[in-house]
N, C-alpha and C positions, 0 to 999 in steps of 0.2 A: 539687597541689598550692597552695595557696591563696597569692596574691600577697601580699609582703612590703615594705613599703613607710614610710620615715621621711622627718619634714620640721620646719620650722621655721614658723612666721608669729607677724610683727611687729606687736602689738597697742600700745594707749597704756601705755607705763610698764613694758613688757613685750616677752620674746620669747619664743613658745610653742614647747616640744617636742612631736610627736606622731609616731603610730604609726599608721600602716593595714595591715588586711587583711583579704584576702577578696572576694566579689563578694554584690552585690543592694542591697535598701534600708541607708540607713546606718544603723549603732547606735552610739551615741555611750557612753560609759562614762565616768565620772565619777567619780575616787579620793578617799579621801577621808582623813582625817590626815595623817600625815607618809608617806603612799604615793604613788607615782606611777604611772606607765602601765605597772610591770610587778605593780603588783597585782592586773590584771589579764589576767596574760600563759596562763596556763593556760585561764581562760574563755574568751580573744578567739579560741585556736588553736580552740575547742571549737565555737565560734558562726561561725566565716569561711564556713562552706560555705553559709550560707542570708543573710547579712549582710554588708556592707563595716563591718567593725568599729572603730571610731575609739578611739584610749585614749590621752591625753597628760599631761603634768607639769603641776600646777599652777602660777599664777607665785610665783615664789621658792624651789621647789621641785626638787630635781637640776638636772636639764636646763634648766630654764625661767628663764630671768635674767631679775631686774628691773635697772631703769635705775639705782634710788635706793638709799638704806641701809633696813633693813629698818625698815618701820613694822606698825601692825595695819592687818589688812585687813579688805576691805568685800567679803559678799555680792554685792552687786549688782556689783561690778567684776569679779569670778569670772565672775558668770554670763553676764555682755560677753564675755567670753572664748570660754564654749563659746557663745554664739553665732556670734560670730566664725568659729569653726572651721568649725560648722553651713554657715554664709553660705557658706565656701570648696571645704567638700567635699561638699554636698547644696544646692548653691543654688538648684535649682526644687525639690525636694520637701521635705514634712513630714520629719524622722525620728527613729526609736526613743531615748530617752534614758533610761539607768539610771545613777542614782549611789545609794553608799552614804554613811550616818554624813554626815560634813560636804558630802562629794559631793552625796549627797541633796536639802540645805540648797541648792546652788548649782541642783543642779535644779529645783527645786520654786518657786525666783526666777527661774528659766529660764519654767516655763511659766507664772509666774503675770503677766510683762512679754512674752511672745513667744509666744503661746499659738497661734499660726499655722504656727510654725517647728515646731514638736510632734505627732508622730501617736501616740502614746502614750509616757507616763513612769512610770516604776517608782521608786520613792524609798525605798528600805532603811534603816528605824532613824535617821531623822533627829533628833537629838539638839536638839529646837526647845524648848526646858523653858520658853518662856513662854507653848505652849500648853494648859501642864500647871494643870489647878486650884491646885495650890499649889507653883510654881516653886522658890520662893527658898529652900530647902533645896539644891536640885541648882543652883542658880545661883551658890550660895555653895561648893559642894564643885568647880565647873569652875575658879571662882576661889581655891580654896587651891593647887590644883594647879597653875596660874600661878603662886600666889607663891611656891609651895616651887622649883620651877624657877628662879625670879627669885634666889632667896635659896641655894639649895642644889645647882642643874643639874638635867641630862635625868635622873640615876637613880633621884633622889630623888622626885622629880617623877613618874615614869611608875610606880614603885612603888606609892604613894599613889595614882595613877590607877588600876592594876589591883586594887588592892586595894578601893577603892570602887566597882569596878564587880563584882566579885565576886571576885575573881580569878583565876586560870589558873594551873596545872600545870605547873611549867617543862619538864618531859617534852615536853611539847607541841612546844616549839619545833625537836627534831628530824625534827619528824613532816611539816614545811612542805615543799611541792614546791620543787624546786632553784630557778625562778624568783624564788620569794618570798625563798630565801638570796642568792641572786645580788642582788636591792634591799635589803638590809636594813642593808649601809651607807650607801648613801641614804636609807634612810627614819632611822637616825640622825644621819646629818647635819640632813636634815629638822628634827629631833625641836625645836631653837629657835625653829625660825618656828612651827609648829604650837602648842606648849606656849604661847609669848609674843605670838603674833600673832594666832591663827586661834582657836583652843582657847575664849577666852570670847566675842569678839564675832561669833563665828557661833555658839554657842549662845544665846545671847541675844538675835538676831535676831526682830524681829517679824515674823509673819505677814501676807501680805497676804490675808487671808478672801474679802474684796472682790473681788480679782483672780482667784482662785482659784476662785472659784466656774462660774462661766461656763466655764471648761473643766474640771469638774472629772470628766466624761467618758471623759476621756483621761489619768486620774490612778490606777496604783493604788498603794497607801499598802503595805509590803513589811514584815514582821517576823521574825525568827526563832525557833523553837520553844523555844533556851533561854533565850531571852531578857526569857521572860515576867516573872520578875519584877527585873528590872532596867527602874524605874521610867522614870529619864532616857533609855534608850533604845529600850522597847516605847511607852512610854507615848504619847509625842507622835504617832509615824504611829496607834496606836489612837484617840488623841483626833481626826487631824486628817480620818481616813477618817469620822466619826464626825460631825465638824460639815459638812463635803465632801458627805455621804451616797457617798464612795468605798469601792471592794474595799477590803478589809484581806486581802492574801494571805502566807501563814505559810510560809515558806522553811525547812528545814531547818536546822541549826547554831544559831549564834548568830551575833553582831554582824561577825564577822570569818569566817563562812560562805561569803563569796565569792574569799579566801583558802585557807582550810583544808578546804573541801567542796567543788573548783569544777566535779565533775560533776555532783554533787547539786543544788545552786547553778542552775547552768547549765539542768538538766532540769526545774526549777519556774521559770525565768527565760522557756524557751522555751515552755512551759505558759501563763503570765502574758501574754506577749507574742502570743500567741494566731498 
């Protein structure tokens, strides 16, 4: 059975909670949205035979506390957090990194600014709408969701968010793995941070193509086969793959496949990691 440990790391302005499983080269999994380390619990257990799998709560979410009041978050600060975890847990070797959604935005910034710390990076559906040919409607949609949250609360905002991204059957909630059901109350508590302080600044952040280009051989852009009609989710990864001449890998499921279909997601991830 693989080892499982938890720890904390003090970083500027926050204290990060992290989990570590397994042995082998380090694989850092960066969660997205209002999720935390629990988002990858099922996946991490399956990856731990070949990797030292590290998951963590982003600052201000769940068990990773911030020193001050809630404020708009910065991609650069969150990628600095990821770098400090790599420096702590894999100081002498490049690490594998995978991020989903807003976590993929963080991962891409990490690669752009610290390519020497990354062996291979998989960015699954980063909603970087500014790389699209017409970002305006998608930028406006995310701003609408944020404004609904400020005026009407989490429930109304998430309903609009789901509707705008194609909607998903409510009965799927009963099919989620137990690890995700355990995380659900924490996700709900994290939603105000995500909706109010992460969604818009992250999705509208610029991409440093000049910095990413020399490291493009380390990058795999990833998309879900069920996301093909969702331009703000599928489109940015496809566009970045084109601009950077990096591979585009299609994974089973949609935007939340790492949560909803962990076995299939892990199989494709292992293939992409090589």
